[in-house]
Structure formats: C-alpha cells, structure tokens
SETORBA-686525 format. One record per residue (C-alpha): x, y, z; residue number from 1. Coordinates in Angstrom, 1 decimal, always signed. Example, Ala and Ser with C-alpha at 12.3 -4.5 7.8 and 13.67 -1.06 7.14 Angstrom:
2
<x->+12.3&y->-4.5&z->+7.8&resi->1>
<x->+13.7&y->-1.1&z->+7.1&resi->2>
***
This chain:
84
<x->+98.1&y->+123.2&z->+50.5&resi->1>
<x->+96.3&y->+124.9&z->+47.7&resi->2>
<x->+94.1&y->+123.5&z->+44.9&resi->3>
<x->+93.3&y->+125.0&z->+41.5&resi->4>
<x->+89.6&y->+125.1&z->+40.8&resi->5>
<x->+87.2&y->+126.9&z->+38.5&resi->6>
<x->+84.7&y->+129.3&z->+39.9&resi->7>
<x->+81.3&y->+128.0&z->+39.0&resi->8>
<x->+79.7&y->+131.4&z->+39.4&resi->9>
<x->+81.8&y->+133.1&z->+36.8&resi->10>
<x->+82.4&y->+130.2&z->+34.4&resi->11>
<x->+80.4&y->+130.5&z->+31.2&resi->12>
<x->+81.0&y->+126.9&z->+30.2&resi->13>
<x->+82.9&y->+127.9&z->+27.0&resi->14>
<x->+85.4&y->+124.9&z->+27.3&resi->15>
<x->+88.4&y->+127.2&z->+26.6&resi->16>
<x->+90.1&y->+126.0&z->+29.8&resi->17>
<x->+89.5&y->+122.3&z->+28.9&resi->18>
<x->+90.8&y->+122.7&z->+25.4&resi->19>
<x->+93.9&y->+124.7&z->+26.6&resi->20>
<x->+94.9&y->+122.2&z->+29.3&resi->21>
<x->+97.9&y->+120.1&z->+28.0&resi->22>
<x->+97.5&y->+117.4&z->+30.6&resi->23>
<x->+93.7&y->+116.9&z->+30.4&resi->24>
<x->+93.2&y->+117.9&z->+34.0&resi->25>
<x->+90.0&y->+119.7&z->+33.2&resi->26>
<x->+86.8&y->+118.0&z->+32.4&resi->27>
<x->+83.2&y->+118.9&z->+32.0&resi->28>
<x->+81.1&y->+117.1&z->+34.6&resi->29>
<x->+77.4&y->+117.8&z->+35.1&resi->30>
<x->+77.8&y->+121.1&z->+33.2&resi->31>
<x->+80.7&y->+122.3&z->+35.3&resi->32>
<x->+84.4&y->+122.5&z->+34.4&resi->33>
<x->+86.3&y->+120.7&z->+37.2&resi->34>
<x->+90.1&y->+120.3&z->+37.7&resi->35>
<x->+91.7&y->+117.1&z->+38.8&resi->36>
<x->+94.2&y->+118.2&z->+41.4&resi->37>
<x->+96.5&y->+115.2&z->+40.9&resi->38>
<x->+96.8&y->+115.9&z->+37.2&resi->39>
<x->+97.1&y->+119.8&z->+37.2&resi->40>
<x->+100.7&y->+120.9&z->+36.8&resi->41>
<x->+99.8&y->+124.6&z->+37.3&resi->42>
<x->+101.0&y->+125.6&z->+33.9&resi->43>
<x->+98.3&y->+128.3&z->+33.7&resi->44>
<x->+97.4&y->+127.6&z->+30.1&resi->45>
<x->+93.8&y->+127.4&z->+31.2&resi->46>
<x->+94.0&y->+130.8&z->+32.9&resi->47>
<x->+95.4&y->+132.4&z->+29.8&resi->48>
<x->+92.5&y->+131.2&z->+27.7&resi->49>
<x->+89.6&y->+131.8&z->+30.1&resi->50>
<x->+87.6&y->+134.8&z->+29.0&resi->51>
<x->+86.0&y->+135.4&z->+32.4&resi->52>
<x->+88.8&y->+134.6&z->+34.8&resi->53>
<x->+86.9&y->+131.7&z->+36.3&resi->54>
<x->+89.9&y->+129.4&z->+35.8&resi->55>
<x->+92.1&y->+131.8&z->+37.9&resi->56>
<x->+91.0&y->+130.4&z->+41.2&resi->57>
<x->+92.9&y->+128.7&z->+44.0&resi->58>
<x->+91.7&y->+127.6&z->+47.4&resi->59>
<x->+93.6&y->+126.7&z->+50.5&resi->60>
<x->+92.5&y->+123.2&z->+51.7&resi->61>
<x->+93.5&y->+120.3&z->+53.9&resi->62>
<x->+92.3&y->+117.8&z->+51.3&resi->63>
<x->+91.8&y->+117.9&z->+47.5&resi->64>
<x->+88.3&y->+118.1&z->+46.3&resi->65>
<x->+87.3&y->+115.5&z->+43.7&resi->66>
<x->+85.9&y->+116.5&z->+40.3&resi->67>
<x->+82.6&y->+115.1&z->+41.4&resi->68>
<x->+82.6&y->+117.3&z->+44.5&resi->69>
<x->+83.5&y->+120.4&z->+42.4&resi->70>
<x->+80.7&y->+119.5&z->+40.0&resi->71>
<x->+78.1&y->+119.7&z->+42.8&resi->72>
<x->+79.0&y->+123.3&z->+43.6&resi->73>
<x->+77.0&y->+126.3&z->+42.4&resi->74>
<x->+79.5&y->+128.6&z->+44.2&resi->75>
<x->+82.8&y->+128.0&z->+45.9&resi->76>
<x->+82.0&y->+126.9&z->+49.4&resi->77>
<x->+82.0&y->+129.8&z->+51.8&resi->78>
<x->+84.6&y->+128.3&z->+54.1&resi->79>
<x->+87.1&y->+128.1&z->+51.2&resi->80>
<x->+86.6&y->+131.7&z->+50.0&resi->81>
<x->+88.2&y->+133.1&z->+53.1&resi->82>
<x->+91.6&y->+131.8&z->+52.0&resi->83>
<x->+91.1&y->+131.9&z->+48.2&resi->84>
***
C-alpha cells in the first residue's frame, strides 16, 4: 500500500497544503505538516497548492505512519525513499 506524506526537507511550512485540503487530513504538528492516512482521499488539492512540491510525496509501506510519527521526521526515513 502507499501513503501520502509531505517531505519535511522541502516543506517551507507555508500552510498552503493544509488550507487546500477539503477533508482536513493535513495538520501542523510540531512545526511539520502531516497527513492523516485514514482521512486523505488523494484528491491532490494540496499538491496543486504546494509551492515546493513537498506535498507530492508518496511512500510504499506495510503500515500507515501516524501524524505524530511523521512530525518526528527531519527527512523521509531512508528505507522508505527506495520505493517513494
């Protein structure tokens, strides 16, 4: 399965993705924009509004990462970037 996330290295914390999300799947947590996998409907509104492309990120995963887990990342974990 895949999960939509934001790339913490390229995100400039402008909040465009959060404001564009019609289902409020994106929240700022600990200064990072994190996507709740169970709410995201992959409408891509956040991707359209993101000026850096940070919202255009998907990873292959066996389990969904919580928003709290995503907030702790300073970069996408290396093991996930191989499939991203």
